[in-house]
CHARMM internal coordinates of N, CA and C (Angstrom, degrees):
IC EDIT
DIST 1 N 1 CA 1.4029
DIST 1 CA 1 C 1.5257
ANGL 1 N 1 CA 1 C 106.46
DIST 1 C 2 N 1.2939
ANGL 1 CA 1 C 2 N 114.81
DIHE 1 N 1 CA 1 C 2 N 138.67
DIST 2 N 2 CA 1.5563
ANGL 1 C 2 N 2 CA 124.65
DIHE 1 CA 1 C 2 N 2 CA -175.86
DIST 2 CA 2 C 1.5976
ANGL 2 N 2 CA 2 C 106.10
DIHE 1 C 2 N 2 CA 2 C -142.49
DIST 2 C 3 N 1.1183
ANGL 2 CA 2 C 3 N 116.40
DIHE 2 N 2 CA 2 C 3 N -176.36
DIST 3 N 3 CA 1.5190
ANGL 2 C 3 N 3 CA 126.17
DIHE 2 CA 2 C 3 N 3 CA 178.94
DIST 3 CA 3 C 1.5008
ANGL 3 N 3 CA 3 C 108.60
DIHE 2 C 3 N 3 CA 3 C -96.77
DIST 3 C 4 N 1.3869
ANGL 3 CA 3 C 4 N 114.26
DIHE 3 N 3 CA 3 C 4 N 149.54
DIST 4 N 4 CA 1.4399
ANGL 3 C 4 N 4 CA 120.73
DIHE 3 CA 3 C 4 N 4 CA 179.07
DIST 4 CA 4 C 1.5601
ANGL 4 N 4 CA 4 C 108.81
DIHE 3 C 4 N 4 CA 4 C -80.77
DIST 4 C 5 N 1.2120
ANGL 4 CA 4 C 5 N 127.08
DIHE 4 N 4 CA 4 C 5 N 122.60
DIST 5 N 5 CA 1.5131
ANGL 4 C 5 N 5 CA 125.27
DIHE 4 CA 4 C 5 N 5 CA 171.09
DIST 5 CA 5 C 1.4426
ANGL 5 N 5 CA 5 C 108.02
DIHE 4 C 5 N 5 CA 5 C -91.23
DIST 5 C 6 N 1.3881
ANGL 5 CA 5 C 6 N 116.15
DIHE 5 N 5 CA 5 C 6 N 151.70
DIST 6 N 6 CA 1.4874
ANGL 5 C 6 N 6 CA 119.73
DIHE 5 CA 5 C 6 N 6 CA 171.48
DIST 6 CA 6 C 1.4179
ANGL 6 N 6 CA 6 C 116.35
DIHE 5 C 6 N 6 CA 6 C -59.67
DIST 6 C 7 N 1.4154
ANGL 6 CA 6 C 7 N 119.74
DIHE 6 N 6 CA 6 C 7 N 149.56
DIST 7 N 7 CA 1.3901
ANGL 6 C 7 N 7 CA 125.21
DIHE 6 CA 6 C 7 N 7 CA 175.66
DIST 7 CA 7 C 1.5165
ANGL 7 N 7 CA 7 C 109.37
DIHE 6 C 7 N 7 CA 7 C -73.72
DIST 7 C 8 N 1.3212
ANGL 7 CA 7 C 8 N 115.39
DIHE 7 N 7 CA 7 C 8 N 133.08
DIST 8 N 8 CA 1.4382
ANGL 7 C 8 N 8 CA 124.31
DIHE 7 CA 7 C 8 N 8 CA 169.73
DIST 8 CA 8 C 1.5048
ANGL 8 N 8 CA 8 C 114.71
DIHE 7 C 8 N 8 CA 8 C -112.38
DIST 8 C 9 N 1.3533
ANGL 8 CA 8 C 9 N 115.10
DIHE 8 N 8 CA 8 C 9 N 111.10
DIST 9 N 9 CA 1.4218
ANGL 8 C 9 N 9 CA 114.89
DIHE 8 CA 8 C 9 N 9 CA 178.88
DIST 9 CA 9 C 1.4289
ANGL 9 N 9 CA 9 C 114.80
DIHE 8 C 9 N 9 CA 9 C -80.35
DIST 9 C 10 N 1.3254
ANGL 9 CA 9 C 10 N 121.68
DIHE 9 N 9 CA 9 C 10 N 129.75
DIST 10 N 10 CA 1.3286
ANGL 9 C 10 N 10 CA 130.03
DIHE 9 CA 9 C 10 N 10 CA -177.75
DIST 10 CA 10 C 1.5722
ANGL 10 N 10 CA 10 C 109.07
DIHE 9 C 10 N 10 CA 10 C -118.22
DIST 10 C 11 N 1.4446
ANGL 10 CA 10 C 11 N 112.48
DIHE 10 N 10 CA 10 C 11 N 122.11
DIST 11 N 11 CA 1.3673
ANGL 10 C 11 N 11 CA 114.43
DIHE 10 CA 10 C 11 N 11 CA 178.93
DIST 11 CA 11 C 1.4974
ANGL 11 N 11 CA 11 C 111.95
DIHE 10 C 11 N 11 CA 11 C -139.55
DIST 11 C 12 N 1.2492
ANGL 11 CA 11 C 12 N 125.33
DIHE 11 N 11 CA 11 C 12 N 158.59
DIST 12 N 12 CA 1.4571
ANGL 11 C 12 N 12 CA 127.36
DIHE 11 CA 11 C 12 N 12 CA 172.50
DIST 12 CA 12 C 1.4436
ANGL 12 N 12 CA 12 C 112.35
DIHE 11 C 12 N 12 CA 12 C 60.12
DIST 12 C 13 N 1.4392
ANGL 12 CA 12 C 13 N 120.40
DIHE 12 N 12 CA 12 C 13 N -123.69
DIST 13 N 13 CA 1.4123
ANGL 12 C 13 N 13 CA 124.30
DIHE 12 CA 12 C 13 N 13 CA -169.60
DIST 13 CA 13 C 1.5174
ANGL 13 N 13 CA 13 C 106.97
DIHE 12 C 13 N 13 CA 13 C -74.82
DIST 13 C 14 N 1.2785
ANGL 13 CA 13 C 14 N 119.33
DIHE 13 N 13 CA 13 C 14 N -10.58
DIST 14 N 14 CA 1.5688
ANGL 13 C 14 N 14 CA 122.96
DIHE 13 CA 13 C 14 N 14 CA -169.19
DIST 14 CA 14 C 1.6382
ANGL 14 N 14 CA 14 C 103.03
DIHE 13 C 14 N 14 CA 14 C -89.75
DIST 14 C 15 N 1.2023
ANGL 14 CA 14 C 15 N 119.83
DIHE 14 N 14 CA 14 C 15 N 14.05
DIST 15 N 15 CA 1.4452
ANGL 14 C 15 N 15 CA 118.59
DIHE 14 CA 14 C 15 N 15 CA -178.72
DIST 15 CA 15 C 1.5294
ANGL 15 N 15 CA 15 C 117.03
DIHE 14 C 15 N 15 CA 15 C -69.44
DIST 15 C 16 N 1.3564
ANGL 15 CA 15 C 16 N 112.07
DIHE 15 N 15 CA 15 C 16 N -12.60
DIST 16 N 16 CA 1.5177
ANGL 15 C 16 N 16 CA 117.65
DIHE 15 CA 15 C 16 N 16 CA -179.86
DIST 16 CA 16 C 1.6845
ANGL 16 N 16 CA 16 C 102.26
DIHE 15 C 16 N 16 CA 16 C -79.83
DIST 16 C 17 N 1.2115
ANGL 16 CA 16 C 17 N 119.41
DIHE 16 N 16 CA 16 C 17 N 115.97
DIST 17 N 17 CA 1.3992
ANGL 16 C 17 N 17 CA 131.25
DIHE 16 CA 16 C 17 N 17 CA -166.82
DIST 17 CA 17 C 1.6351
ANGL 17 N 17 CA 17 C 108.23
DIHE 16 C 17 N 17 CA 17 C -63.58
DIST 17 C 18 N 1.3381
ANGL 17 CA 17 C 18 N 114.64
DIHE 17 N 17 CA 17 C 18 N -26.12
DIST 18 N 18 CA 1.4354
ANGL 17 C 18 N 18 CA 121.92
DIHE 17 CA 17 C 18 N 18 CA 179.67
DIST 18 CA 18 C 1.5063
ANGL 18 N 18 CA 18 C 115.68
DIHE 17 C 18 N 18 CA 18 C -70.58
DIST 18 C 19 N 1.2391
ANGL 18 CA 18 C 19 N 116.41
DIHE 18 N 18 CA 18 C 19 N -7.27
DIST 19 N 19 CA 1.5262
ANGL 18 C 19 N 19 CA 118.72
DIHE 18 CA 18 C 19 N 19 CA -176.34
DIST 19 CA 19 C 1.5306
ANGL 19 N 19 CA 19 C 110.78
DIHE 18 C 19 N 19 CA 19 C -78.65
DIST 19 C 20 N 1.2347
ANGL 19 CA 19 C 20 N 120.50
DIHE 19 N 19 CA 19 C 20 N -12.94
DIST 20 N 20 CA 1.4375
ANGL 19 C 20 N 20 CA 119.35
DIHE 19 CA 19 C 20 N 20 CA 177.11
DIST 20 CA 20 C 1.5507
ANGL 20 N 20 CA 20 C 109.52
DIHE 19 C 20 N 20 CA 20 C -150.73
DIST 20 C 21 N 1.3018
ANGL 20 CA 20 C 21 N 118.76
DIHE 20 N 20 CA 20 C 21 N 155.98
DIST 21 N 21 CA 1.4165
ANGL 20 C 21 N 21 CA 126.13
DIHE 20 CA 20 C 21 N 21 CA -173.20
DIST 21 CA 21 C 1.4555
ANGL 21 N 21 CA 21 C 114.32
DIHE 20 C 21 N 21 CA 21 C -147.85
DIST 21 C 22 N 1.2799
ANGL 21 CA 21 C 22 N 122.55
DIHE 21 N 21 CA 21 C 22 N 148.22
DIST 22 N 22 CA 1.4376
ANGL 21 C 22 N 22 CA 126.09
DIHE 21 CA 21 C 22 N 22 CA 171.39
DIST 22 CA 22 C 1.5209
ANGL 22 N 22 CA 22 C 109.97
DIHE 21 C 22 N 22 CA 22 C -94.99
DIST 22 C 23 N 1.3620
ANGL 22 CA 22 C 23 N 115.36
DIHE 22 N 22 CA 22 C 23 N 130.64
DIST 23 N 23 CA 1.5669
ANGL 22 C 23 N 23 CA 121.72
DIHE 22 CA 22 C 23 N 23 CA 174.57
DIST 23 CA 23 C 1.5311
ANGL 23 N 23 CA 23 C 104.54
DIHE 22 C 23 N 23 CA 23 C -112.33
DIST 23 C 24 N 1.3418
ANGL 23 CA 23 C 24 N 116.61
DIHE 23 N 23 CA 23 C 24 N 120.95
DIST 24 N 24 CA 1.4127
ANGL 23 C 24 N 24 CA 119.63
DIHE 23 CA 23 C 24 N 24 CA 174.18
DIST 24 CA 24 C 1.5496
ANGL 24 N 24 CA 24 C 112.67
DIHE 23 C 24 N 24 CA 24 C -90.91
DIST 24 C 25 N 1.3974
ANGL 24 CA 24 C 25 N 119.99
DIHE 24 N 24 CA 24 C 25 N 120.61
DIST 25 N 25 CA 1.4478
ANGL 24 C 25 N 25 CA 121.53
DIHE 24 CA 24 C 25 N 25 CA -178.74
DIST 25 CA 25 C 1.4703
ANGL 25 N 25 CA 25 C 109.73
DIHE 24 C 25 N 25 CA 25 C -95.66
DIST 25 C 26 N 1.3386
ANGL 25 CA 25 C 26 N 123.85
DIHE 25 N 25 CA 25 C 26 N 118.72
DIST 26 N 26 CA 1.3869
ANGL 25 C 26 N 26 CA 122.19
DIHE 25 CA 25 C 26 N 26 CA 179.82
DIST 26 CA 26 C 1.4927
ANGL 26 N 26 CA 26 C 104.25
DIHE 25 C 26 N 26 CA 26 C -83.91
DIST 26 C 27 N 1.4197
ANGL 26 CA 26 C 27 N 111.10
DIHE 26 N 26 CA 26 C 27 N 157.76
DIST 27 N 27 CA 1.5145
ANGL 26 C 27 N 27 CA 125.07
DIHE 26 CA 26 C 27 N 27 CA -172.61
DIST 27 CA 27 C 1.5724
ANGL 27 N 27 CA 27 C 96.80
DIHE 26 C 27 N 27 CA 27 C -74.69
DIST 27 C 28 N 1.3943
ANGL 27 CA 27 C 28 N 116.03
DIHE 27 N 27 CA 27 C 28 N 145.57
DIST 28 N 28 CA 1.5557
ANGL 27 C 28 N 28 CA 116.35
DIHE 27 CA 27 C 28 N 28 CA 175.72
DIST 28 CA 28 C 1.5255
ANGL 28 N 28 CA 28 C 107.70
DIHE 27 C 28 N 28 CA 28 C -116.67
DIST 28 C 29 N 1.3804
ANGL 28 CA 28 C 29 N 117.16
DIHE 28 N 28 CA 28 C 29 N -12.01
DIST 29 N 29 CA 1.4609
ANGL 28 C 29 N 29 CA 110.70
DIHE 28 CA 28 C 29 N 29 CA 177.46
DIST 29 CA 29 C 1.5044
ANGL 29 N 29 CA 29 C 115.37
DIHE 28 C 29 N 29 CA 29 C -96.02
DIST 29 C 30 N 1.3378
ANGL 29 CA 29 C 30 N 119.19
DIHE 29 N 29 CA 29 C 30 N -178.43
DIST 30 N 30 CA 1.3996
ANGL 29 C 30 N 30 CA 126.50
DIHE 29 CA 29 C 30 N 30 CA -178.17
DIST 30 CA 30 C 1.4472
ANGL 30 N 30 CA 30 C 111.73
DIHE 29 C 30 N 30 CA 30 C -69.88
DIST 30 C 31 N 1.3291
ANGL 30 CA 30 C 31 N 117.67
DIHE 30 N 30 CA 30 C 31 N 133.42
DIST 31 N 31 CA 1.4410
ANGL 30 C 31 N 31 CA 125.55
DIHE 30 CA 30 C 31 N 31 CA -176.01
DIST 31 CA 31 C 1.5253
ANGL 31 N 31 CA 31 C 115.10
DIHE 30 C 31 N 31 CA 31 C -82.89
DIST 31 C 32 N 1.3011
ANGL 31 CA 31 C 32 N 112.37
DIHE 31 N 31 CA 31 C 32 N -49.40
DIST 32 N 32 CA 1.5470
ANGL 31 C 32 N 32 CA 123.64
DIHE 31 CA 31 C 32 N 32 CA -173.65
DIST 32 CA 32 C 1.5089
ANGL 32 N 32 CA 32 C 112.54
DIHE 31 C 32 N 32 CA 32 C 61.69
DIST 32 C 33 N 1.2802
ANGL 32 CA 32 C 33 N 119.45
DIHE 32 N 32 CA 32 C 33 N -122.58
DIST 33 N 33 CA 1.3720
ANGL 32 C 33 N 33 CA 126.65
DIHE 32 CA 32 C 33 N 33 CA -172.75
DIST 33 CA 33 C 1.4047
ANGL 33 N 33 CA 33 C 115.81
DIHE 32 C 33 N 33 CA 33 C -104.28
DIST 33 C 34 N 1.3574
ANGL 33 CA 33 C 34 N 118.82
DIHE 33 N 33 CA 33 C 34 N 8.43
DIST 34 N 34 CA 1.5135
ANGL 33 C 34 N 34 CA 126.46
DIHE 33 CA 33 C 34 N 34 CA -179.76
DIST 34 CA 34 C 1.4776
ANGL 34 N 34 CA 34 C 105.51
DIHE 33 C 34 N 34 CA 34 C -66.49
DIST 34 C 35 N 1.4898
ANGL 34 CA 34 C 35 N 114.30
DIHE 34 N 34 CA 34 C 35 N 156.60
DIST 35 N 35 CA 1.3949
ANGL 34 C 35 N 35 CA 122.16
DIHE 34 CA 34 C 35 N 35 CA 171.21
DIST 35 CA 35 C 1.4986
ANGL 35 N 35 CA 35 C 104.12
DIHE 34 C 35 N 35 CA 35 C -96.90
DIST 35 C 36 N 1.4036
ANGL 35 CA 35 C 36 N 116.79
DIHE 35 N 35 CA 35 C 36 N 116.84
DIST 36 N 36 CA 1.5267
ANGL 35 C 36 N 36 CA 117.05
DIHE 35 CA 35 C 36 N 36 CA -176.86
DIST 36 CA 36 C 1.5339
ANGL 36 N 36 CA 36 C 106.78
DIHE 35 C 36 N 36 CA 36 C -132.87
DIST 36 C 37 N 1.3370
ANGL 36 CA 36 C 37 N 112.61
DIHE 36 N 36 CA 36 C 37 N 163.56
DIST 37 N 37 CA 1.4368
ANGL 36 C 37 N 37 CA 116.56
DIHE 36 CA 36 C 37 N 37 CA 179.37
DIST 37 CA 37 C 1.5654
ANGL 37 N 37 CA 37 C 109.31
DIHE 36 C 37 N 37 CA 37 C -80.34
DIST 37 C 38 N 1.2646
ANGL 37 CA 37 C 38 N 117.75
DIHE 37 N 37 CA 37 C 38 N 142.29
DIST 38 N 38 CA 1.5128
ANGL 37 C 38 N 38 CA 114.37
DIHE 37 CA 37 C 38 N 38 CA 174.25
DIST 38 CA 38 C 1.5166
ANGL 38 N 38 CA 38 C 108.24
DIHE 37 C 38 N 38 CA 38 C -132.39
DIST 38 C 39 N 1.3393
ANGL 38 CA 38 C 39 N 113.09
DIHE 38 N 38 CA 38 C 39 N 163.58
DIST 39 N 39 CA 1.4650
ANGL 38 C 39 N 39 CA 120.04
DIHE 38 CA 38 C 39 N 39 CA 177.80
DIST 39 CA 39 C 1.4109
ANGL 39 N 39 CA 39 C 115.17
DIHE 38 C 39 N 39 CA 39 C -85.96
DIST 39 C 40 N 1.2745
ANGL 39 CA 39 C 40 N 122.26
DIHE 39 N 39 CA 39 C 40 N -169.96
DIST 40 N 40 CA 1.4293
ANGL 39 C 40 N 40 CA 126.42
DIHE 39 CA 39 C 40 N 40 CA -177.96
DIST 40 CA 40 C 1.6222
ANGL 40 N 40 CA 40 C 109.77
DIHE 39 C 40 N 40 CA 40 C -64.27
DIST 40 C 41 N 1.2913
ANGL 40 CA 40 C 41 N 119.64
DIHE 40 N 40 CA 40 C 41 N -29.46
DIST 41 N 41 CA 1.4213
ANGL 40 C 41 N 41 CA 125.11
DIHE 40 CA 40 C 41 N 41 CA -179.79
DIST 41 CA 41 C 1.5403
ANGL 41 N 41 CA 41 C 114.47
DIHE 40 C 41 N 41 CA 41 C -82.57
DIST 41 C 42 N 1.3745
ANGL 41 CA 41 C 42 N 117.29
DIHE 41 N 41 CA 41 C 42 N -4.22
DIST 42 N 42 CA 1.3921
ANGL 41 C 42 N 42 CA 126.05
DIHE 41 CA 41 C 42 N 42 CA -170.20
DIST 42 CA 42 C 1.4228
ANGL 42 N 42 CA 42 C 123.40
DIHE 41 C 42 N 42 CA 42 C 74.74
DIST 42 C 43 N 1.4106
ANGL 42 CA 42 C 43 N 112.66
DIHE 42 N 42 CA 42 C 43 N 14.38
DIST 43 N 43 CA 1.4564
ANGL 42 C 43 N 43 CA 121.19
DIHE 42 CA 42 C 43 N 43 CA 175.48
DIST 43 CA 43 C 1.5533
ANGL 43 N 43 CA 43 C 111.67
DIHE 42 C 43 N 43 CA 43 C -80.74
DIST 43 C 44 N 1.3313
ANGL 43 CA 43 C 44 N 119.18
DIHE 43 N 43 CA 43 C 44 N 141.38
DIST 44 N 44 CA 1.3025
ANGL 43 C 44 N 44 CA 118.19
DIHE 43 CA 43 C 44 N 44 CA -173.30
DIST 44 CA 44 C 1.5106
ANGL 44 N 44 CA 44 C 108.21
DIHE 43 C 44 N 44 CA 44 C -81.26
DIST 44 C 45 N 1.4379
ANGL 44 CA 44 C 45 N 115.24
DIHE 44 N 44 CA 44 C 45 N 140.51
DIST 45 N 45 CA 1.5628
ANGL 44 C 45 N 45 CA 122.31
DIHE 44 CA 44 C 45 N 45 CA -172.85
DIST 45 CA 45 C 1.6292
ANGL 45 N 45 CA 45 C 103.84
DIHE 44 C 45 N 45 CA 45 C -107.41
DIST 45 C 46 N 1.3322
ANGL 45 CA 45 C 46 N 114.50
DIHE 45 N 45 CA 45 C 46 N 123.52
DIST 46 N 46 CA 1.4266
ANGL 45 C 46 N 46 CA 122.01
DIHE 45 CA 45 C 46 N 46 CA 176.33
DIST 46 CA 46 C 1.5568
ANGL 46 N 46 CA 46 C 108.45
DIHE 45 C 46 N 46 CA 46 C -83.91
DIST 46 C 47 N 1.3253
ANGL 46 CA 46 C 47 N 119.73
DIHE 46 N 46 CA 46 C 47 N -43.68
DIST 47 N 47 CA 1.4981
ANGL 46 C 47 N 47 CA 114.66
DIHE 46 CA 46 C 47 N 47 CA -174.50
DIST 47 CA 47 C 1.5934
ANGL 47 N 47 CA 47 C 99.35
DIHE 46 C 47 N 47 CA 47 C -168.07
DIST 47 C 48 N 1.5000
ANGL 47 CA 47 C 48 N 104.28
DIHE 47 N 47 CA 47 C 48 N 174.19
DIST 48 N 48 CA 1.5213
ANGL 47 C 48 N 48 CA 115.75
DIHE 47 CA 47 C 48 N 48 CA 179.19
DIST 48 CA 48 C 1.5182
ANGL 48 N 48 CA 48 C 98.78
DIHE 47 C 48 N 48 CA 48 C -134.69
DIST 48 C 49 N 1.2493
ANGL 48 CA 48 C 49 N 115.24
DIHE 48 N 48 CA 48 C 49 N 131.81
DIST 49 N 49 CA 1.5009
ANGL 48 C 49 N 49 CA 127.77
DIHE 48 CA 48 C 49 N 49 CA 178.53
DIST 49 CA 49 C 1.4183
ANGL 49 N 49 CA 49 C 110.51
DIHE 48 C 49 N 49 CA 49 C -106.16
DIST 49 C 50 N 1.4041
ANGL 49 CA 49 C 50 N 124.34
DIHE 49 N 49 CA 49 C 50 N 123.41
DIST 50 N 50 CA 1.3981
ANGL 49 C 50 N 50 CA 122.15
DIHE 49 CA 49 C 50 N 50 CA 172.88
DIST 50 CA 50 C 1.4973
ANGL 50 N 50 CA 50 C 107.03
DIHE 49 C 50 N 50 CA 50 C -102.45
DIST 50 C 51 N 1.3513
ANGL 50 CA 50 C 51 N 117.39
DIHE 50 N 50 CA 50 C 51 N 119.48
DIST 51 N 51 CA 1.4358
ANGL 50 C 51 N 51 CA 125.07
DIHE 50 CA 50 C 51 N 51 CA -178.93
DIST 51 CA 51 C 1.4734
ANGL 51 N 51 CA 51 C 110.23
DIHE 50 C 51 N 51 CA 51 C -106.86
DIST 51 C 52 N 1.3939
ANGL 51 CA 51 C 52 N 116.46
DIHE 51 N 51 CA 51 C 52 N 134.61
DIST 52 N 52 CA 1.4748
ANGL 51 C 52 N 52 CA 122.08
DIHE 51 CA 51 C 52 N 52 CA -179.61
DIST 52 CA 52 C 1.5319
ANGL 52 N 52 CA 52 C 110.13
DIHE 51 C 52 N 52 CA 52 C -114.80
DIST 52 C 53 N 1.2938
ANGL 52 CA 52 C 53 N 112.99
DIHE 52 N 52 CA 52 C 53 N 157.98
DIST 53 N 53 CA 1.5398
ANGL 52 C 53 N 53 CA 119.34
DIHE 52 CA 52 C 53 N 53 CA -176.14
DIST 53 CA 53 C 1.5285
ANGL 53 N 53 CA 53 C 108.89
DIHE 52 C 53 N 53 CA 53 C -60.76
DIST 53 C 54 N 1.3190
ANGL 53 CA 53 C 54 N 116.71
DIHE 53 N 53 CA 53 C 54 N -30.09
DIST 54 N 54 CA 1.5395
ANGL 53 C 54 N 54 CA 116.94
DIHE 53 CA 53 C 54 N 54 CA -172.96
DIST 54 CA 54 C 1.5362
ANGL 54 N 54 CA 54 C 113.27
DIHE 53 C 54 N 54 CA 54 C -84.59
DIST 54 C 55 N 1.3838
ANGL 54 CA 54 C 55 N 114.93
DIHE 54 N 54 CA 54 C 55 N 7.02
DIST 55 N 55 CA 1.4221
ANGL 54 C 55 N 55 CA 118.70
DIHE 54 CA 54 C 55 N 55 CA 178.74
DIST 55 CA 55 C 1.5627
ANGL 55 N 55 CA 55 C 117.36
DIHE 54 C 55 N 55 CA 55 C 97.64
DIST 55 C 56 N 1.2462
ANGL 55 CA 55 C 56 N 112.52
DIHE 55 N 55 CA 55 C 56 N -15.60
DIST 56 N 56 CA 1.5402
ANGL 55 C 56 N 56 CA 114.69
DIHE 55 CA 55 C 56 N 56 CA 177.71
DIST 56 CA 56 C 1.4256
ANGL 56 N 56 CA 56 C 112.84
DIHE 55 C 56 N 56 CA 56 C -85.94
DIST 56 C 57 N 1.3995
ANGL 56 CA 56 C 57 N 112.85
DIHE 56 N 56 CA 56 C 57 N 154.79
DIST 57 N 57 CA 1.4475
ANGL 56 C 57 N 57 CA 117.39
DIHE 56 CA 56 C 57 N 57 CA -177.37
DIST 57 CA 57 C 1.5044
ANGL 57 N 57 CA 57 C 111.61
DIHE 56 C 57 N 57 CA 57 C -152.90
DIST 57 C 58 N 1.2714
ANGL 57 CA 57 C 58 N 118.65
DIHE 57 N 57 CA 57 C 58 N 159.86
DIST 58 N 58 CA 1.3750
ANGL 57 C 58 N 58 CA 130.93
DIHE 57 CA 57 C 58 N 58 CA 175.14
DIST 58 CA 58 C 1.5050
ANGL 58 N 58 CA 58 C 113.55
DIHE 57 C 58 N 58 CA 58 C -118.51
DIST 58 C 59 N 1.4046
ANGL 58 CA 58 C 59 N 121.26
DIHE 58 N 58 CA 58 C 59 N 147.07
DIST 59 N 59 CA 1.5638
ANGL 58 C 59 N 59 CA 123.07
DIHE 58 CA 58 C 59 N 59 CA 176.91
DIST 59 CA 59 C 1.3120
ANGL 59 N 59 CA 59 C 104.52
DIHE 58 C 59 N 59 CA 59 C -129.73
DIST 59 C 60 N 1.3731
ANGL 59 CA 59 C 60 N 114.69
DIHE 59 N 59 CA 59 C 60 N 123.19
DIST 60 N 60 CA 1.4847
ANGL 59 C 60 N 60 CA 120.94
DIHE 59 CA 59 C 60 N 60 CA 169.49
DIST 60 CA 60 C 1.5522
ANGL 60 N 60 CA 60 C 106.00
DIHE 59 C 60 N 60 CA 60 C -104.73
DIST 60 C 61 N 1.3965
ANGL 60 CA 60 C 61 N 112.36
DIHE 60 N 60 CA 60 C 61 N 118.00
DIST 61 N 61 CA 1.4840
ANGL 60 C 61 N 61 CA 119.01
DIHE 60 CA 60 C 61 N 61 CA -176.23
DIST 61 CA 61 C 1.5870
ANGL 61 N 61 CA 61 C 108.50
DIHE 60 C 61 N 61 CA 61 C -101.84
DIST 61 C 62 N 1.3401
ANGL 61 CA 61 C 62 N 115.02
DIHE 61 N 61 CA 61 C 62 N 132.41
DIST 62 N 62 CA 1.4427
ANGL 61 C 62 N 62 CA 121.90
DIHE 61 CA 61 C 62 N 62 CA 178.61
DIST 62 CA 62 C 1.4740
ANGL 62 N 62 CA 62 C 106.61
DIHE 61 C 62 N 62 CA 62 C -99.95
DIST 62 C 63 N 1.3349
ANGL 62 CA 62 C 63 N 119.31
DIHE 62 N 62 CA 62 C 63 N 93.52
DIST 63 N 63 CA 1.3842
ANGL 62 C 63 N 63 CA 122.94
DIHE 62 CA 62 C 63 N 63 CA -172.15
DIST 63 CA 63 C 1.6014
ANGL 63 N 63 CA 63 C 105.89
DIHE 62 C 63 N 63 CA 63 C -77.26
DIST 63 C 64 N 1.3111
ANGL 63 CA 63 C 64 N 121.59
DIHE 63 N 63 CA 63 C 64 N 144.36
DIST 64 N 64 CA 1.3372
ANGL 63 C 64 N 64 CA 126.02
DIHE 63 CA 63 C 64 N 64 CA 178.49
DIST 64 CA 64 C 1.6078
ANGL 64 N 64 CA 64 C 112.12
DIHE 63 C 64 N 64 CA 64 C -64.87
DIST 64 C 65 N 1.3246
ANGL 64 CA 64 C 65 N 117.89
DIHE 64 N 64 CA 64 C 65 N 149.57
DIST 65 N 65 CA 1.4557
ANGL 64 C 65 N 65 CA 115.22
DIHE 64 CA 64 C 65 N 65 CA -179.86
DIST 65 CA 65 C 1.6314
ANGL 65 N 65 CA 65 C 107.31
DIHE 64 C 65 N 65 CA 65 C -109.66
DIST 65 C 66 N 1.2981
ANGL 65 CA 65 C 66 N 112.63
DIHE 65 N 65 CA 65 C 66 N 136.81
DIST 66 N 66 CA 1.4000
ANGL 65 C 66 N 66 CA 118.13
DIHE 65 CA 65 C 66 N 66 CA 173.23
DIST 66 CA 66 C 1.4948
ANGL 66 N 66 CA 66 C 115.22
DIHE 65 C 66 N 66 CA 66 C -70.74
DIST 66 C 67 N 1.3788
ANGL 66 CA 66 C 67 N 114.72
DIHE 66 N 66 CA 66 C 67 N 150.38
DIST 67 N 67 CA 1.4229
ANGL 66 C 67 N 67 CA 117.90
DIHE 66 CA 66 C 67 N 67 CA 172.03
DIST 67 CA 67 C 1.6625
ANGL 67 N 67 CA 67 C 109.07
DIHE 66 C 67 N 67 CA 67 C -125.73
DIST 67 C 68 N 1.2129
ANGL 67 CA 67 C 68 N 106.86
DIHE 67 N 67 CA 67 C 68 N 149.99
DIST 68 N 68 CA 1.4977
ANGL 67 C 68 N 68 CA 117.39
DIHE 67 CA 67 C 68 N 68 CA -179.71
DIST 68 CA 68 C 1.4416
ANGL 68 N 68 CA 68 C 109.48
DIHE 67 C 68 N 68 CA 68 C -134.33
DIST 68 C 69 N 1.3994
ANGL 68 CA 68 C 69 N 115.62
DIHE 68 N 68 CA 68 C 69 N 142.58
DIST 69 N 69 CA 1.5094
ANGL 68 C 69 N 69 CA 119.95
DIHE 68 CA 68 C 69 N 69 CA 176.51
DIST 69 CA 69 C 1.4577
ANGL 69 N 69 CA 69 C 105.09
DIHE 68 C 69 N 69 CA 69 C -126.55
DIST 69 C 70 N 1.2890
ANGL 69 CA 69 C 70 N 110.64
DIHE 69 N 69 CA 69 C 70 N 169.73
DIST 70 N 70 CA 1.6074
ANGL 69 C 70 N 70 CA 119.05
DIHE 69 CA 69 C 70 N 70 CA -175.19
DIST 70 CA 70 C 1.6030
ANGL 70 N 70 CA 70 C 105.26
DIHE 69 C 70 N 70 CA 70 C -61.42
DIST 70 C 71 N 1.2492
ANGL 70 CA 70 C 71 N 117.57
DIHE 70 N 70 CA 70 C 71 N -31.31
DIST 71 N 71 CA 1.7092
ANGL 70 C 71 N 71 CA 120.18
DIHE 70 CA 70 C 71 N 71 CA 172.88
DIST 71 CA 71 C 1.3539
ANGL 71 N 71 CA 71 C 115.94
DIHE 70 C 71 N 71 CA 71 C -59.26
DIST 71 C 72 N 1.3337
ANGL 71 CA 71 C 72 N 114.35
DIHE 71 N 71 CA 71 C 72 N -31.69
DIST 72 N 72 CA 1.5041
ANGL 71 C 72 N 72 CA 122.27
DIHE 71 CA 71 C 72 N 72 CA -174.05
DIST 72 CA 72 C 1.5092
ANGL 72 N 72 CA 72 C 109.94
DIHE 71 C 72 N 72 CA 72 C -74.76
DIST 72 C 73 N 1.3148
ANGL 72 CA 72 C 73 N 119.82
DIHE 72 N 72 CA 72 C 73 N -20.46
DIST 73 N 73 CA 1.5294
ANGL 72 C 73 N 73 CA 120.50
DIHE 72 CA 72 C 73 N 73 CA -169.56
DIST 73 CA 73 C 1.5779
ANGL 73 N 73 CA 73 C 107.64
DIHE 72 C 73 N 73 CA 73 C -86.97
END
COOR INIT
IC SEED 1 N 1 CA 1 C
IC BUILD
């Protein structure tokens, strides 16, 4: 099991795969009881940054999901 990375469309002159890359940013703070996305090693993932050779980038943030139980109401 791993994480899902954003799709990067490559067309025309961008067919050289070295012109963009995905960088996985691990979460550095305490997770607690939050529902978070993890990688294959079980480490919580904060975001994935797509970097391109032209200097542009995209960031996909995996925000934690809150939980509630009947006792919390």
